[in-house]
C-alpha positions in Angstrom: 0.0 0.0 0.0 1.2 3.6 -0.7 1.5 6.1 2.1 -1.5 7.9 0.7 -3.6 4.7 0.9 -2.3 4.0 4.4 -3.2 7.5 5.5 -6.7 7.3 4.0 -7.3 4.1 5.9 -5.9 5.6 9.2 -8.1 8.7 8.9 -11.2 6.5 8.3 -10.3 4.4 11.3 -9.7 7.5 13.5 -13.0 9.0 12.5 -14.7 5.8 13.8 -12.8 5.3 17.0 -11.6 8.6 18.5 -13.7 10.0 21.3 -15.9 13.0 20.5 -13.4 15.3 22.3 -10.6 14.5 19.8 -10.5 15.1 16.1 -8.0 13.9 13.4 -6.9 16.3 10.7 -4.8 15.4 7.6 -2.0 17.9 7.0 -1.5 18.8 3.4 2.3 18.9 2.9 2.9 17.3 -0.5 2.8 20.0 -3.2 2.5 18.9 -6.8 4.9 21.5 -8.3 7.5 24.1 -7.3 4.9 26.8 -7.8 2.3 25.0 -5.6 5.1 24.4 -3.0 5.9 28.1 -2.9 2.3 29.0 -2.4 1.9 26.4 0.3 5.0 27.5 2.1 3.8 31.1 2.0 0.5 29.9 3.6 2.5 28.2 6.4 3.2 24.7 5.2 6.4 23.4 6.6 8.4 20.7 4.9 8.6 17.5 7.0 5.7 18.3 9.3 3.8 15.2 10.4 0.8 13.9 8.3 -1.9 13.7 10.9 -2.8 16.2 13.6 -4.8 15.0 16.6 -6.5 18.0 18.3 -9.1 18.8 21.0 -8.9 17.3 24.5 -5.6 15.7 23.4 -2.9 16.9 21.0 -0.5 14.6 19.1 0.9 14.1 15.7 1.3 11.0 13.5 3.8 10.6 10.6 2.6 8.0 8.1 5.2 5.8 6.5 4.9 2.6 4.4 6.9 -0.5 5.3 10.6 0.0 4.5 10.3 3.8 4.3 12.1 6.0 6.8 12.0 9.6 8.0 13.6 12.2 5.9 16.0 14.7 7.6 13.2 17.4 7.8 10.8 14.9 9.4 13.5 13.9 11.9 13.9 17.5 12.8 10.2 18.0 13.4 10.0 14.8 15.4 12.9 15.9 17.6 11.5 19.5 18.0 8.1 18.2 18.9 9.4 15.6 21.3 11.6 18.3 23.0 8.4 20.3 23.6 6.7 17.2 25.0 4.3 16.9 22.1 3.4 13.3 21.5 4.6 12.3 18.0 5.0 8.9 16.4 5.7 7.1 13.1 2.9 4.8 12.1 2.7 2.2 9.3 -0.7 0.7 9.9 -4.0 0.9 11.8 -2.5 -1.5 14.4 0.4 0.9 14.9 -2.1 3.8 15.4 -4.1 1.7 17.9 -1.0 0.8 19.9 0.4 4.4 19.8 -2.9 6.0 21.0 -3.4 3.4 23.7 0.2 4.1 24.9 -0.6 7.8 25.0 -3.6 7.1 27.2 -6.2 7.9 24.5 -9.3 5.8 25.2 -10.7 4.6 21.8 -14.4 4.0 21.3 -13.6 0.4 20.0 -12.1 -0.3 23.4 -14.9 1.2 25.5 
């Protein structure tokens, strides 16, 4: 599965299982051209920022990667920056990874209720 397909399945899963006090938002950070990239950067997009933002009663970030794919240097910088600010951030490759990560962060999922 591509990272896009994995992220789509993760967002669908999160929409079903997150408590009503937390929402998942996909972060658009993959411009299709240099011009689009310049426009996105001017609007505040930051290269390497995680793919999914969890917000509401809990704040955290998820970086979606397919098997065998690793963080780019910009993504490592964001991970390290966020972790230094004590913002929960994780790399996930599947719905199982998301479930395990959120449970580890103390987020009570509706499927577990």
